[in-house]
C-alpha positions in Angstrom: -16.1 1.2 24.1 -19.1 1.5 21.7 -19.3 3.4 18.4 -21.7 5.9 20.0 -19.2 6.6 22.8 -16.4 7.1 20.2 -18.5 9.6 18.3 -19.4 11.5 21.5 -15.7 11.8 22.3 -15.0 13.2 18.8 -17.9 15.7 19.2 -16.4 16.8 22.5 -13.0 17.2 20.9 -14.5 19.2 18.1 -16.2 21.6 20.6 -13.0 21.9 22.6 -11.0 22.8 19.5 -13.6 25.4 18.6 -13.3 27.0 22.0 -9.5 27.0 21.8 -9.4 28.5 18.3 -7.9 25.4 16.8 -10.3 25.4 13.8 -10.2 27.6 10.7 -12.8 30.3 10.3 -14.8 27.9 8.0 -15.2 25.4 10.8 -12.5 23.1 9.5 -10.3 21.3 12.1 -6.6 21.1 11.8 -5.2 18.6 9.3 -5.2 15.0 10.4 -2.0 13.0 10.3 -3.2 11.0 7.3 -3.9 14.2 5.5 -0.5 15.6 6.2 1.1 12.3 5.0 -0.9 12.5 1.7 -0.1 16.1 1.1 3.6 15.6 1.7 3.7 12.6 -0.6 1.8 14.1 -3.6 3.8 17.4 -3.3 7.1 15.5 -3.0 6.5 13.5 -6.2 5.8 16.8 -8.0 9.0 18.2 -6.5 11.0 15.2 -7.7 9.7 15.6 -11.2 10.2 19.3 -11.4 13.5 19.7 -9.6 15.3 16.5 -10.6 13.7 16.3 -14.1 12.7 12.7 -13.6 9.7 11.1 -15.2 6.7 12.5 -17.0 5.8 16.0 -15.8 2.3 16.1 -17.1 1.3 12.8 -15.4 2.9 13.7 -12.1 1.3 17.1 -12.0 -2.2 15.7 -12.9 -2.2 12.9 -10.4 -0.5 15.2 -7.8 -3.0 18.0 -8.2 -5.9 15.5 -8.0 -4.4 14.1 -4.8 -3.9 17.5 -3.2 -7.3 18.8 -4.0 -9.0 15.6 -2.9 -7.1 15.7 0.4 -8.0 19.3 1.1 -11.5 18.7 -0.1 -11.9 16.1 2.6 -10.5 18.4 5.2 -12.8 21.3 4.3 -15.8 19.0 4.1 -16.3 19.9 7.8 -17.6 23.3 6.7 -20.2 21.8 4.4 -21.2 18.4 5.8 -22.6 17.3 9.1 -19.9 16.2 11.5 -20.5 12.5 11.3 -20.5 12.5 7.5 -17.3 14.6 7.3 -15.6 12.4 9.8 -16.5 9.2 7.9 -15.4 10.8 4.6 -12.0 11.7 6.1 -11.6 8.3 7.6 -12.1 6.6 4.2 -10.6 9.1 1.8 -7.1 7.5 1.9 -8.5 4.3 0.4 -8.9 5.8 -3.1 -5.9 8.1 -2.6 -3.4 5.2 -2.3 -4.0 3.9 -5.8 -3.9 7.5 -7.0 -0.5 7.9 -5.3 0.6 4.7 -7.0 -0.3 6.1 -10.4 1.5 9.3 -9.6 4.6 7.4 -8.6 4.4 5.5 -11.9 4.9 8.8 -13.8 8.4 8.8 -12.4 9.3 5.6 -14.2 11.2 5.9 -17.5 13.5 2.9 -17.9 14.9 0.2 -15.6 18.2 0.3 -13.8 19.6 -2.9 -15.3 22.4 -3.2 -12.8 20.1 -3.2 -9.9 17.6 -5.4 -11.7 20.2 -8.0 -12.5 21.4 -8.0 -9.0 17.9 -8.6 -7.6 17.5 -11.4 -10.2 20.7 -13.0 -9.1 19.6 -13.1 -5.5 16.4 -14.9 -6.6 18.5 -17.3 -8.7 20.7 -18.1 -5.7 17.8 -19.1 -3.4 16.2 -21.0 -6.3 19.2 -23.2 -6.5 19.5 -23.6 -2.8 15.8 -24.7 -2.5 15.4 -26.5 -5.8 14.1 -29.6 -4.0 10.9 -27.6 -3.3 10.2 -26.8 -6.9 7.6 -29.6 -7.5 5.6 -28.2 -4.5 5.6 -24.5 -5.4 4.8 -25.3 -9.0 1.9 -27.6 -8.2 -1.6 -26.5 -9.4 -3.0 -26.3 -5.9 -0.3 -24.1 -4.6 -0.5 -22.0 -7.7 -4.2 -21.4 -7.2 -3.7 -20.6 -3.5 -1.0 -18.1 -4.2 -2.8 -16.4 -7.0 -5.9 -16.1 -4.9 -3.8 -14.7 -2.0 -2.4 -12.0 -4.4 -5.9 -11.0 -5.4 -6.6 -10.3 -1.7 -3.9 -7.6 -1.7 -6.4 -5.2 -3.1 -9.3 -5.4 -0.6 -7.2 -6.3 2.5 -6.4 -2.7 3.5 -10.0 -1.3 3.3 -11.1 -4.5 5.1 -8.6 -3.8 7.9 -9.9 -0.3 8.3 -13.5 -1.5 8.3 -12.7 -4.1 11.0 -11.6 -1.2 13.3 -14.1 1.5 12.3 -17.2 -0.6 12.5 -16.3 -2.4 15.7 -17.0 -1.6 19.3 -13.4 -0.5 19.7 -12.4 3.2 20.1 -9.8 3.1 17.3 -9.4 6.4 15.3 -8.7 5.9 11.6 -5.5 7.9 12.0 -4.1 5.2 14.1 -4.5 2.9 11.1 -3.3 5.2 8.4 -0.3 6.5 10.4 1.2 3.1 9.9 -0.2 2.1 6.5 0.4 5.3 4.6 4.1 5.8 5.4 4.9 2.1 4.8 3.2 2.2 1.4 4.4 5.6 0.3 8.0 4.9 1.1 7.9 2.1 -1.4 6.4 4.4 -4.1 8.8 7.2 -3.5 11.7 4.9 -4.2 10.6 4.3 -7.7 12.7 7.0 -9.5 15.8 5.9 -7.5 15.4 2.2 -7.9 13.5 1.6 -11.2 13.2 -2.0 -12.2 10.9 -4.2 -14.2 8.8 -6.8 -12.3 10.3 -10.3 -12.7 7.2 -11.5 -14.5 8.1 -9.1 -17.3 11.8 -10.0 -17.0 11.6 -13.8 -17.2 13.7 -16.6 -18.5 16.1 -17.2 -15.6 16.5 -20.3 -13.5 14.6 -18.7 -10.6 11.6 -18.1 -12.9 11.4 -21.7 -13.9 11.8 -22.8 -10.2 9.2 -20.4 -8.8 6.5 -20.2 -11.4 7.2 -23.1 -13.7 5.1 -22.9 -16.8 2.9 -20.2 -15.2 -0.3 -22.2 -15.3 -3.1 -19.9 -16.5 -5.4 -20.4 -13.6 -8.4 -18.2 -13.1 -6.6 -16.2 -10.4 -3.6 -15.7 -12.7 -5.7 -14.4 -15.5 -7.5 -12.0 -13.2 -4.2 -10.8 -11.6 -2.6 -10.2 -15.0 -5.7 -8.5 -16.3 -5.7 -6.1 -13.4 -2.0 -5.4 -13.7 -2.1 -4.9 -17.5 -4.9 -2.3 -17.2 -4.2 -0.6 -13.8 -0.5 -1.3 -13.2 2.3 1.1 -14.0 4.5 -1.5 -15.8 7.3 -1.1 -13.2 8.4 -2.8 -10.0 8.1 -1.0 -6.7 11.1 -1.5 -4.5 10.3 -2.5 -1.8 6.9 -4.1 -2.6 4.0 -1.7 -2.1 1.5 -4.6 -1.9 3.5 -6.4 0.8 4.1 -3.2 2.8 0.5 -2.0 2.7 -1.1 -5.4 3.6 1.5 -6.2 6.3 1.1 -2.7 7.9 -2.7 -3.1 7.9 -2.5 -6.5 9.4 -0.2 -5.4 12.2 -2.6 -2.6 13.2 -5.5 -4.9 13.2 -3.5 -7.5 15.2 -2.7 -4.8 17.8 -6.4 -4.0 18.5 -8.2 -7.3 17.5 -5.7 -10.1 18.1 -7.8 -13.0 16.7 -8.9 -11.2 13.6 -5.4 -9.7 13.3 -3.9 -13.2 13.2 -6.1 -14.0 10.2 -5.1 -10.8 8.5 -1.4 -11.5 9.2 -1.7 -15.0 7.7 -3.2 -13.5 4.5 -0.6 -10.8 4.3 2.2 -13.4 4.8 0.6 -15.4 2.0 0.6 -12.3 -0.2 4.3 -11.8 0.6 5.1 -15.4 -0.5 2.9 -15.2 -3.6 4.5 -12.0 -4.9 7.9 -13.9 -5.0 6.8 -17.4 -6.0 4.5 -16.1 -8.8 7.1 -13.5 -9.9 5.2 -10.3 -9.3 8.2 -9.1 -7.2 11.7 -10.1 -6.4 12.5 -11.7 -3.1 14.4 -8.6 -1.9 11.3 -6.5 -2.5 9.2 -8.6 -0.2 11.9 -8.9 2.6 12.6 -5.2 2.6 8.9 -4.3 2.6 8.3 -6.4 5.8 11.4 -5.0 7.5 10.4 -1.4 6.7 6.9 -1.9 8.0 8.2 -3.3 11.3 10.4 -0.2 11.7 7.4 2.2 10.9 5.1 0.3 13.2 7.6 0.4 16.0 8.3 4.1 15.4 4.7 5.1 15.3 3.6 2.9 18.2 
């Protein structure tokens, strides 16, 4: 079904909602699923800080207020903008809200749980010993460059996934995409105050670090990734991995609607999952749990 037909269906739905009284007096439709998810997340983080007295209150409130107002602003844009503009704004608004949610979750981090952190490290050490014969391969320059490049793709892969559905001939509402991606990603973020750890790249020196990353060759991709994390990261490890969860969820939704392109997305997201472990951006358990959680969310939503 073409894009024009999709918009015609949405116009019809809009008019039906108006006749049934399902819109606010300002002409604003009911909250979309993605908007509900965003509001629940931002308000939940504020609640954790205020009620449980965890993290930095000022940061949580600032990022949370920005997220809530942006979400509601997108919703009420229907009263001010033409329908097509408002619909596109609401389709794409979660893209900047995800990193905002990440920063808000970062305000919950104070210090690592050393017991959990050491346990995660021991699991990595165990598998490093079991597969030590592969060390020369995973530490090679070509593999290093590939994995660092794959990790860089963790940032654009989600919006590219949305674009592959919104700007195609398929009748795929953006909420079908975000209803899988947002819960998968936000569940990783909301775990931060309950499972705080440092990422392994900042907690190095073990046998698994030498096996996985070796001397950490300063390739162009490595320098770029470290530059981004040093300036935009929160200095803490999300457990499970938010990057793995978001990219895997996006890839599964694309795979469901566009199998050939989805297979490419899935290969990239699998490479990202491997890269976060090998290059020590996350622990092995982070990546495995992220994939498992996404599969559960995908199954539950689908």
